[in-house]
C-alpha positions, 0 to 999 in steps of 0.5 A: 602856498609853496615858496615859488607861489609866494615869489610869484604873488610878490612879483605880481604885486610889485609889477602891479604897484610899479605900473601904477607908480610909473603911470602916476610919475612917482618912479621911472621905468628903470626903477620899476625894472629893478623892483622886478629883479631877482635881487629885490625879490630875494630881499623881500623874501628875507624880510618876510622870513625874518618877520615871520620868525619874529612873529612866531617868537612873539606869539608862541610863548607860554602865556599864549599857549595856556590861553589857547588851550583854556579857550578850547570848548573841550577844556573846562579850565586850565590849572596852574601850580600854586607857585609864584610862577604859576600864579604869575602865569594865571594872572597874565592869561586872565580869565574870561567866560571862554577861558578859565585859568585858575591856580591849584590849591595847596 
């Protein structure tokens, strides 16, 4: 989806939820018109962008990268270096039947 499609989808969701909320008496029609404004949609876009960035920083770390590679069916195992950092990484990733992570021998 491109940026315009995302904005259109958000606008449709806001209008649908807003119409429901007006019908239930939770908000007024004036409040609903603000929810459909460009300023509000830009704020939603900023929040979504920040959340996506934070999620990317959280999930794209070394431990997750090793776990993803180790879980590939074409990969027999991932071997870390026999250093304190390598041992910590192997321990953090762990080992399962689908993902084997070991520490190299000295």
